[in-house]
Every structure is written in structure tokens, then in C-alpha cells.
N, C-alpha and C positions, 0 to 999 in steps of 0.2 A: 504493500500501500504505500503511495507516495504522500506525503503531505508537505507543507509550506516550507518556506524559508530556505530550502535547499534547491527549490525549482527556479532554473532558468531558461530564459527564453531563447530558442533556436532560430535565428533568422533565415537561415540556409535553405531549410525544407519546408517554409511556410505554404508555398503553393500547393504542392503534394500532400501535404497534410491537410490543408484545407479542404481540399478535393476530397479527401477521406473521410473527413468530417462532415461534410455535405451528405456523401454517400451513407454513412453511418446514420445521419439525422433520418434521411429518407427510408432507410432499412426499418428504422425503429417506429414508424408508422404504423403501426398492427391494427392497434385500437386506441379509442379515444377514451382518456382517462376521465373518470369521474370528478376527480379530483387533484390536484397537484399541492403537495408540500415541498417548499423549496427552503432549503434550510442552508444557511452559510455558519459551519462551524469555524470558532477561533479561540485561541487562547486569550488571557488577560494581555500578555505581552505581544505585540504584534510588528513585524517588521514591515516596511516600505510596501512589499509585494502583497502582503496579507492584507493589508490595510486598501491597498488599490484596488484588488479582487471583490472584497466587501463593498467598496463604494461603487464599483462598475455594475454590481450584481443588484445592489439596492436601487441605483438609477434606473436600470432596466426594467425591474419589476414596478416600482412606484410610478415611473412617465408612461410606461405602456400598457399596465394592468391594472389600472383603478377600477373599472368593472367588475373584474374576477375577484380583486382584494376584497370589493365589498361585497360581493354575492356569496363568498366563500369558497368560489370554484378554486382560487389559490390562497394558500395559508403560506405567507413568507415571513421569515425569521432569522435574525442573528443571533445565535446561540454561542454564550463563552461557556466551554467545556470545564472552565476552571471555578465555577460556581457550583456549589452543591446542589441547588435546585436542578441545575441541567443534567446531572449525572446520568439519569435513567435514559432521558432522549439521546444523548451521546452514546449510550450501550447500544440502544436499540439501532443507531445507525452505526454503530462501530467508527463513529467520528473520533479523530484524534489529530492536533493541531488544526491547521487551518484547511477547511474543505468544503465543497460544495456537494450537497445532496438534492436529488431530484425523487421524490416517492410519488410515481404514477399510481393512484388509488382507482382500482377496476373493481366493482361490484364486492366492495369492501376488502379487497386483498391488496396488501402492500406490495409494492414492486420498487423496492429502494434501489439507486444506483449513485454512484460517485461519479462525477463528472471531472475529469481529471484534464480536459483538453482545456479548460480556461486557463490552466496555467500557460499553456503555449502561447495563447492568445493576448496574454497580458502586456505587451509590448505596444500593441494596437488596438485603443478603446473603441473605435469604430467596428473593427471586425469583431471583437469580444462580445460587444452588444447585438451586433447582428447575429451572431454565432448563436447566441442565449436565447434571443427572441426567436428564431427560427425553431430550435428545439421546444421550445414553449407551447408555440403556436401549432407545431404538429402533434403534440402530447393532447393539445385541446381540441385540435381539429378545426383550428382557425385559417 
């Protein structure tokens, strides 16, 4: 499992990775989720990269998905894994360090996945936000 602070952006292979990511997103469009839980886990002490990922995720969700946040289709949270009250949810998602998880809930069943592609896109805010928006749209059937 890869977590934050040691991840670096590799600019050399971005084009091929972006194609792979797009293909991966399209392949994942099997079923529309009833609900998404989008959780950005982090520790109390965060490096620049960890803070930036949190910022990009927060901006994408709050700027693009107000309706879904309001009607409960998306549950978005930033969760500090160092706080005792968050230990249970961190355990459920197997979260450690800075990490982004998306739980596609369908028919009451959890489908939890960690998204590690966001670390590769950290150096390009537009690509990062577009990638995340495309993924969420596919999961919601938008």
C-alpha cells in the first residue's frame, strides 16, 4: 500500500499513464453507485503534497457536486486518522497516512477502493481535478 509523503510526480510518462487512467475509468463504469463515500484520510502532520491533494479533492467536490452533497448521494469528508474518534472508520477503510478512498455503495454493499492515481497527477491541478471529476461522474452515471 502506498501512502503519502514519499510519493513523487513522474512527468516523463504522464501521457501514457493518463490514457491508462482514462481506460481504467471507462472500464470501471459497470454499475451506477447508489451513493459515494469520498474520504480523504490524513494524519495531523501533513507535508505540502498531502495538503495539496486535500485541497484539490475538496475544491473538486465542493465546486462540482453541491447537489449530490445536499441530497446525500455523495458523502465527502476529510478524516484525521490520528484522532481517536476516527480510528474505527480508518480501520474500515484500511487507511494509513494520506490517502484518498472512494466507496461505491450499491444495493447496500460497500465497494471500497483506494485511488493512488491522484499522486501521479499532483503536479497538474487541472489534470488532477478533471481525472477525479470524470471518475466521480462515471460512478454516479452522470
